[in-house]
C-alpha positions in Angstrom: 2.3 -7.2 -28.3 0.8 -8.7 -25.1 -2.5 -7.3 -23.8 -2.7 -6.5 -20.1 -6.2 -6.0 -18.6 -6.5 -3.5 -15.8 -9.6 -2.5 -13.8 -9.4 1.1 -12.6 -11.7 1.9 -9.6 -11.1 5.7 -9.0 -13.6 6.0 -6.2 -14.4 9.2 -4.4 -12.8 12.6 -3.5 -9.3 12.9 -5.0 -9.4 9.4 -6.4 -10.5 10.2 -9.9 -7.9 13.0 -10.5 -4.9 11.1 -9.1 -6.0 8.0 -11.1 -6.1 10.1 -14.2 -2.4 10.9 -13.7 -1.5 7.3 -13.0 -3.2 6.3 -16.2 -1.3 9.0 -18.1 1.9 7.5 -16.8 0.7 4.0 -17.8 -0.1 5.2 -21.3 3.4 6.7 -21.8 5.0 3.4 -20.6 2.8 1.5 -23.0 3.9 3.6 -26.0 7.6 3.5 -25.0 7.8 -0.2 -24.4 5.3 -1.3 -27.0 2.7 -2.8 -24.5 -1.1 -2.6 -24.8 -2.7 -1.8 -21.4 -6.5 -2.2 -21.8 -8.2 -0.2 -19.0 -11.8 -0.5 -17.9 -13.1 2.0 -15.3 -15.8 1.1 -12.8 -17.6 2.8 -10.0 -17.0 2.0 -6.3 -17.7 3.7 -3.0 -19.9 6.7 -2.8 -19.4 7.3 -6.5 -21.4 4.1 -7.2 -24.3 4.9 -5.0 -26.3 7.3 -7.2 -26.4 4.8 -10.1 -26.5 1.5 -8.3 -27.6 2.1 -4.7 -24.6 0.0 -3.7 -21.0 0.8 -2.8 -19.6 -2.3 -4.6 -22.0 -3.1 -7.4 -22.2 -6.3 -9.5 -21.0 -4.4 -12.6 -17.8 -3.4 -10.8 -17.3 -7.0 -9.6 -17.6 -8.2 -13.2 -14.8 -5.8 -14.3 -12.6 -6.9 -11.4 -13.2 -10.5 -12.5 -12.2 -9.6 -16.1 -9.0 -7.9 -15.1 -5.4 -9.1 -14.5 -4.9 -6.4 -11.9 -6.7 -3.6 -10.2 -5.7 0.1 -9.9 -7.7 1.4 -6.9 -8.2 5.0 -5.9 -9.8 6.1 -2.6 -13.2 5.8 -1.1 -15.1 8.0 1.4 -17.1 11.2 1.6 -17.2 14.4 3.7 -17.2 14.0 7.4 -20.3 16.0 7.9 -22.2 13.8 5.4 -21.3 10.4 6.9 -24.9 9.5 7.8 -26.3 10.2 4.4 -27.1 7.0 2.4 -24.4 7.7 -0.2 -21.6 7.9 2.4 -22.8 5.8 5.3 -20.5 2.8 5.6 -19.2 3.6 2.1 -15.5 2.9 3.0 -16.3 -0.2 4.9 -18.6 -1.7 2.3 -16.2 -0.9 -0.6 -12.8 -1.6 1.0 -13.8 -4.7 3.0 -16.1 -5.8 0.1 -13.2 -5.8 -2.3 -10.8 -7.6 0.1 -13.4 -10.3 0.7 -14.4 -10.6 -3.0 -10.8 -10.9 -4.1 -9.7 -12.9 -1.0 -6.8 -10.6 -0.4 -4.3 -12.1 2.1 -1.1 -10.1 1.8 -0.4 -6.4 2.0 2.8 -4.7 0.8 3.3 -1.2 2.1 6.6 0.6 1.2 7.8 3.6 3.2 10.5 5.6 1.4 12.5 8.7 2.1 13.9 10.4 -1.0 17.3 12.1 -0.6 15.8 15.4 -1.8 12.9 15.2 0.7 14.8 14.2 3.8 14.0 17.5 5.4 10.3 16.5 5.5 10.8 13.3 7.4 9.9 13.0 11.1 13.2 11.2 11.6 16.3 13.2 12.6 18.5 13.9 9.5 21.5 12.0 11.0 19.3 8.8 11.1 18.7 8.9 7.4 21.4 7.5 5.0 22.7 9.8 2.3 21.0 7.7 -0.4 17.7 7.8 1.4 15.8 4.9 2.9 13.2 2.4 1.9 11.4 -0.1 4.1 8.8 -2.6 2.8 6.3 -4.1 5.2 4.7 -7.5 4.3 1.5 -7.7 6.4 -0.7 -10.7 6.7 -4.3 -9.6 6.0 -6.7 -12.5 6.6 -6.3 -13.9 10.1 -5.1 -12.8 13.5 -6.8 -10.7 16.2 -9.0 -8.8 13.8 -10.6 -11.9 12.5 -11.0 -13.9 15.7 -14.1 -14.0 17.9 -14.9 -10.7 19.7 -17.4 -10.5 22.6 -18.2 -8.5 25.7 -20.1 -10.1 28.6 -21.5 -8.9 31.9 -19.4 -10.8 34.4 -21.5 -10.1 37.6 -21.4 -6.4 37.0 -17.7 -6.4 35.9 -17.8 -6.3 32.1 -15.4 -8.7 30.4 -14.2 -8.3 26.8 -12.3 -11.0 24.9 -10.7 -11.0 21.5 -9.3 -14.2 20.1 -6.2 -14.3 17.9 -5.9 -17.3 15.6 -3.3 -18.2 13.0 -3.2 -21.3 10.8 0.2 -22.7 9.9 -0.8 -22.6 6.2 -1.5 -18.9 6.4 1.8 -18.1 8.0 3.7 -20.3 5.5 2.0 -18.5 2.5 3.1 -15.0 3.5 6.5 -16.2 4.6 7.2 -17.9 1.3 5.9 -14.8 -0.5 8.3 -12.5 1.4 11.3 -14.9 1.1 10.8 -15.2 -2.6 10.8 -11.4 -3.0 13.9 -11.2 -0.8 15.7 -13.8 -2.9 15.1 -11.7 -6.0 16.0 -8.4 -4.5 18.8 -9.4 -2.1 17.1 -7.6 0.8 17.2 -8.9 4.4 14.1 -9.8 6.3 13.0 -8.8 9.9 10.3 -11.3 10.9 8.3 -9.6 13.7 6.3 -11.3 16.4 5.7 -11.5 20.2 7.0 -15.0 20.7 8.0 -14.4 24.3 4.3 -14.2 25.2 1.9 -15.4 22.5 1.4 -18.9 21.1 0.3 -17.5 17.8 3.7 -15.8 17.6 5.6 -18.9 18.6 3.9 -20.7 15.7 4.7 -17.8 13.5 8.4 -18.0 14.4 8.6 -21.8 13.9 7.0 -21.7 10.5 9.2 -18.8 9.3 12.2 -20.8 10.3 10.9 -23.8 8.4 10.3 -21.7 5.3 13.8 -20.1 5.6 15.4 -23.5 5.1 14.3 -23.4 1.4 16.0 -20.0 1.0 19.6 -20.4 2.3 20.8 -17.2 0.6 18.2 -14.9 2.3 19.4 -13.2 5.4 16.7 -13.0 8.1 16.3 -12.3 11.8 13.5 -12.6 14.4 12.4 -9.4 16.2 10.0 -8.9 19.1 7.5 -6.2 18.0 8.2 -3.8 20.8 11.9 -3.8 20.1 11.2 -3.5 16.4 9.1 -0.4 16.9 11.8 1.2 19.0 14.6 0.4 16.6 12.6 1.6 13.6 12.8 5.1 15.1 16.4 4.8 16.5 18.0 2.9 13.7 15.7 2.8 10.7 18.5 1.8 8.3 18.7 -1.6 10.0 15.5 -2.6 8.2 14.7 -3.5 4.6 11.8 -6.0 4.6 9.5 -6.4 7.6 7.5 -9.7 7.7 4.7 -9.7 10.2 1.1 -10.6 11.2 -2.0 -8.6 10.8 -2.2 -6.4 14.0 1.6 -5.8 14.2 1.7 -5.0 10.5 -1.1 -2.5 10.8 0.7 -0.6 13.6 4.3 -0.8 12.2 3.3 0.2 8.6 1.5 3.3 10.1 4.7 4.1 12.0 6.9 3.8 8.9 4.4 5.8 6.8 5.4 8.9 8.8 9.0 8.6 7.6 8.4 9.9 4.1 6.9 13.2 5.2 3.7 12.9 3.2 1.0 10.2 2.6 1.0 11.6 -0.9 4.2 9.6 -1.6 3.1 6.2 -0.4 1.7 3.4 -2.6 0.6 -0.1 -1.4 -0.5 -3.4 -2.8 -2.6 -6.4 -1.7 -2.5 -9.9 -3.1 -4.8 -12.9 -3.1 -3.5 -16.4 -2.4 -3.3 -16.9 -6.2 -1.2 -13.8 -6.6 -3.9 -11.4 -8.0 -3.0 -7.8 -7.1 -4.8 -4.7 -6.1 -2.8 -1.5 -6.0 -3.8 1.6 -4.0 -2.3 4.7 -2.3 -2.0 4.6 1.5 -3.9 7.9 2.0 -7.6 8.6 1.9 -10.1 10.3 -0.4 -9.4 13.8 1.1 -12.8 15.2 -0.1 -11.9 18.8 0.9 -9.2 18.8 -1.7 -11.2 17.1 -4.5 -11.3 19.0 -7.8 -8.8 21.6 -6.8 -5.9 20.2 -8.9 -3.5 20.5 -5.9 -3.2 17.0 -4.4 0.0 15.0 -4.8 -0.5 12.2 -7.4 2.8 10.4 -6.6 1.3 7.8 -4.3 -1.2 6.7 -7.0 1.4 6.9 -9.7 3.8 4.7 -7.7 1.0 2.0 -7.6 1.7 1.6 -11.4 5.3 0.3 -11.1 4.2 -2.0 -8.2 1.5 -3.4 -10.6 3.9 -3.7 -13.5 6.5 -5.5 -11.3 4.3 -7.8 -9.3 1.4 -8.6 -11.6 3.0 -8.4 -15.0 6.7 -9.1 -14.4 7.7 -5.9 -16.2 10.7 -4.8 -14.1 12.4 -2.5 -16.6 9.1 -0.6 -17.2 8.5 -0.4 -13.4 12.0 1.0 -12.9 11.5 3.6 -15.6 8.6 5.1 -13.7 10.4 5.1 -10.3 13.4 6.7 -11.9 11.1 9.4 -13.4 9.5 10.1 -10.0 13.0 10.4 -8.5 14.1 12.8 -11.2 11.0 15.0 -10.9 11.6 15.3 -7.2 15.3 16.0 -7.8 14.3 18.7 -10.3 12.3 20.5 -7.6 8.7 19.7 -8.6 6.6 20.0 -5.4 2.8 19.7 -4.8 1.6 21.7 -1.8 2.3 19.0 0.7 6.0 18.9 -0.3 6.6 22.6 -0.9 8.7 24.4 1.7 10.0 27.4 -0.3 13.5 26.0 -0.5 15.8 27.2 -3.3 15.0 25.3 -6.5 11.5 24.1 -5.5 8.7 24.7 -7.9 5.1 24.5 -6.6 3.0 22.6 -9.1 -0.5 21.2 -9.5 -1.7 17.6 -9.6 -1.6 17.6 -13.4 1.7 19.4 -13.6 3.3 16.9 -11.3 1.9 14.0 -13.4 3.2 15.6 -16.6 6.6 16.2 -15.1 6.8 12.5 -14.3 5.5 11.5 -17.8 8.1 13.8 -19.4 11.0 12.0 -17.6 10.0 8.4 -18.5 
């Protein structure tokens, strides 16, 4: 029996209760497939402040260092308390602190439409295939416009702001190789997204992607300009499977595709270091107004578990068993408040009841 070490950082708001459901799912999988998942929980965000006076304390860093992967909850406090020491810059200090500490460079953000939840999508029903839809965005996290020099100067009374976008060939090559390797295993096609008709950084992006593609002759890929990609994602979403893109474009496009599912409570994500270390978190926030009410949707956090099993531990069968259980729970009509529409066959359930329904179907 192999021992897999997992750091769990539940964070604030709804983080602890949805993490509880994800850990229940992990326990069921461990028992079924005879794996030992050793989990150590640590404080982060506002939850860490009362004890440590820090949003990302040394004790938490030590547990992250010990682990093989991290299951991350959500961070942030009530809007009306943002200037209190516990919550001031809590999200920035925790989220950016973890990204810097782990040197996270690649973000994977899936957007999925389940066949039984098509009515919740912002897309027209005729745009969604009968089997549903899944688009996975591979976003570069460590360079680009967000990390270049930013300045504003007084230009003889006419203020001038500049933001510099920089990309190294090695950074582009790293994420391109990561995406092409994933596509080779899955058989998915890649849309590489840039603005090569205007930007030098995009022209380098396109050149390096073409170079990497030569090592993956079986992978189908195509270059897209970002404006056309955004338009076609709405008009013809079934054209896309994997989207490979830089930091700014990935931020925008992944937010666009996140609306397709109908609820942030369905969307997991993952981030990876250059060495392949993974952090797994839901795409939504801490939703403090819902905390402790046993009503929030735990599926996004639960779906972080199969991503972790697949990408960090290579446990494909175990990952698929969880995804199948989520599919079945949805097909059987289980709905938290964000999914419930009073349709025939729907059963409105709590956070814990949804988690248990998924556990029962693994």
